[in-house]
Every structure is written in structure tokens, then in C-alpha cells.
N, C-alpha and C positions, 0 to 999 in steps of 0.2 A: 833698888832704884838705880837705873842706868844713868850715869852722869858723865858729862864732858866738862872738865874744869879748865879754866885759864887763869893763871896767877897774874895779877896786875902788878905793876911796879909801885902802886899805891898801897901801903900797908893796910890790912883790914878791909880789902876790897876785892874779894874773889868773885869772879863771874862764873856761874855754872849753867849748863844747858841740861835740862832733864825732860823727861816726857811729860806732857800735859796731864797724864793720868797720875803722876806722882805729886800733884799739887791739889790742895783741897778745892772741892767744888765751890765752896763759899768764897774763896779767894778769887777765883776766876769770875764768878757771878758779880761780886762787888766791883772788880776791875771793869768788866765789860758793861756794867750797869751805870758807871760814872758818866753822866751826861756830857762832860767835857770832851769825851772821846769822839762824839758824833761830829764835832767841828771838822775833824780831818778824816773821818771815816764815813763817806756818803752812803756806803752800803749797810751801815749800822742803823737799823730802823726799829722803832718800837721799844717797849720795856724789855729789859734783859732779866731773865729768871733762871733759876736752877735748871729747869727743863731745857731752856735754850743752851745753857752751858753743857748739859749732857749731850745734846745734839751736836753742838760745836766740837766738843772733844771727840766724839765718835767720827765726825766728818774729817777732822784733822788726822785722827789715827788711821783712817782708811788710806790716806796718802802714804803713811809708813808701810802699810800692808802692800799697797800697789807698787810703790816706787823705791822702798827701802830708805826713804828720807822724808822728812816732813817738818812740822813746826814743833818747837820745844817750848816748855815753860822756862823762863829765865830767872835765875836767882842771883842776888848779890849778897854775899856773906850769908848764904842760906835762906834769905828772905825773898819771896816772890816779888818781882818787879815788873813782870809783863810776859809776853809771849812773842815768838817770832821764829823765823827760819825759812826753809825753802819748800816750794811747792811746784811740782812739774805741771805747767799749764801750756798746752798746745806745743809740746816739744821743747819748751824753755823753762829753765829753773828760775822762778820768780822769788825774790826775797822780800819778806815783809817783817815789820817790827811794830808792835803795839805795846808801848810802855805805860805804866800808871802815871797819871798827871803828877807833876812835881818831880818826876824822875827822868824826864826827857833828856837831861844832860848826860845820862848813861848811854844814849843812843849811838854816838860815834864809836865809843870803845866797844860796845857789844857788836856793832856792825863790822868793825875791823876784825874781830875774832871770828865772826860768822863767815866773812869773806876769806879769811885764812883757811877755815875749814873747807870752803868751796874750792879754793886753789889746790888743796891737797887731794881732792876727790877727782880721779881721772875721768869721771862721767860728766863733769860740769865744765864745759868749755866757755860758758859765759853765764852771767846772772842778769836778770832784768829787775827793774824797780818800777812799780806803778804808783805814782803820787797824785793825789787830788790837786786841783788848781788852788785850793786853800793853802797849800804848802808853799810858802814864799822863800824860805831860807834853804837854798840848795847847795851851799858851799861845801857841805860834807860829801855830796856826790861828786863835785868837782875834784876835791882832794883825793877821792878814791880813783878817779880817772873814768868815771861813768860818762857816757855820751848820750845826749838827748836823741831819741829816735823819732818821736812825734806824739801826737795825741791819739788816743784810742778810746773806744766806747766799750765799757765792760759792765754788763748787767744794767744797761741804760744810763750809766754815769760816765762822765768824761774823766780820763786820767792822762797824765803825762808819763810817757814811757821812756826809761833810760836803760842803757845796756852797758855792762862792764865785762870785758874779756878777762878770762881767767886762764892762765897757762896750765895746760894739762897734757898728759901723755897721749891721750886719744882725742879724736874729734867726735863731735856729737853723732856723726853718721856711723861711727864704729860700734855702737852699742844699741841695745833695745832695752825697754823696761824689764823684759823678762830676764835679762842678763845681770841685773843688779843683784848684789849679794843679799 
């Protein structure tokens, strides 16, 4: 299992990023099948099954194959708490995070660690965030320094788009997907 770990200053609270394929299918199905997620995920429709999880994981893994980066399963002290990471969409690295209900409080810490990862990657000059209108508490984005870009339509749903510049050694124009490691 390939793992990226970040030690927290809180004892007994290690955050790890692993591939989605390293987590049990049942854990992902139970997570994505929780009806409370749909409140903030307008693209999440219908009943979530193991078959949908298999398709979801294959789709997310295809980004790793294409771009050299994608979404991780996120562990806290070795336990699955959700998934998130970066996905190249129309030339921009979009960051997403989907935590299990009851664990949303881990979001700011996980996001800071993911953004630190992005800042260390010379291919990522900025990160975008797409949030549904149902998300009312945006102070974490303010603290990160993300700027509101505007509203966009994605797959027939409206999202608010934010962007965060990340200092890198190269501009986005200096690389292509084929040059990723």
C-alpha cells in the first residue's frame, strides 16, 4: 500500500492518504450510500451499491493513470474517514473532499495537508474548489486565501468556484499532461 502520512500535533491523530484501491469496497459503499452526503453533493444520485463503488474507483484511478495524480482514500489513525484529492479538469487542478458524516471536523486539517502537497508539486500553480450553494460556511476557504471566481454549471448543477494560487517553480503553461511523472 502506497501511503503519504502527515503527523499531526494532536497525539493519536495521524492523517494518511492512500489509494482508493487500498480501502475495502464495503467501506466506500457504506460511506457513499449514506443519504446525508446528498445534501452537499448534488451530483450524487440514486442508491449507491458495490457496483457503483467499483465504477467510481475505476474512474478515479483513471485520473492517476492519465495525470499522475488523483483522489486518495483518507485515513485517520488507520481508519477510513473519506476520500479526496486533486483531479485535473479542463487544465485546472480541482480539489475535492468527501468525509463521512460526523467527521467533517477533520476537513480543515486534511485540506491544509492536501494543499501543502499541492504547493510542493511544481505542476500545480493553482487549485480550484467547486462548492454547491448548500455550503454556507466558507471561512475555511477564506483562511486558506482562496478567492471566489464565480458560479459555474457542471453536469447541469450550479457550483460556486473558488481558486487558490500555489507557489510553484513552473507555470501551468510549462508542462503538459504527458510530462507528468
